[in-house]
N, C-alpha and C positions, 0 to 999 in steps of 0.2 A: 504494500500500500504506500503510495507516494505521500509526501508531507502534506500536500494540498488536500488529498483525499482524507487524511487523518483530521485535518482542520475542519473540513466540511462535515465529516461525521460527528466530530465533537460539537460543532456549532449546531447541527441538527438536534443532537441530544440536549444541549443547553437550552435551545428554543423550546423543545418539548417539555423539559423539566420545569421551566419557568413560566410557560405561557399556555399550556394545554392540559386538559384533564383526561383526555382519552387518546389512544393511538388512532382510533378511527377519525377523530377530528383533525389531527395534524396530517394524516394521510389525505383526507379530503382537501384540505387547504393547499397541500403541495401536489395535488393531482397525481397520487400514486396509490398503489394497492396497500392494503393493511399489512400484509406480510412483508412487503418491501420497507415500509415505514418502521415496522418492528425490528427488522434486521438492521436498519440504519441506526435506530435508537440503541440497540444492544451493542453494535460496533462502536458507536460514539461514546457510550458509557465506559466500555473497556479502554478505549483510547484515552479518555479523560482521566481515568484512574492511573494510567501509566505515564501521563504527560507531565512535562515540566511546567513551571509557572508561566514561562514565556509562551509555550505552546497553548496553554489554556487561555491566556490573554488574547492571543491571535484568534482563537476560535470565538471568543466572546465578541471581539471587534468585528469579525466576519458576520456573526449572527446579528449584531446590531445594525450593521450596514445592509445586510440582506433583508432585514425586516422593514426597513424604511421604504 
């Protein structure tokens, strides 16, 4: 997984964790299937737990920019 893919997965997880109550809703908002959204959330959570502070901050900044 490339660094950008890791950041994207972490940003997706961060967005889900902070802004959504269900996987179904984030999947709908991102026009993707529930299984794909769940897989991306799981991957993002794993990447987040293994990430450095700088990588986490990059993911947060990407999520904030992507949400605007």
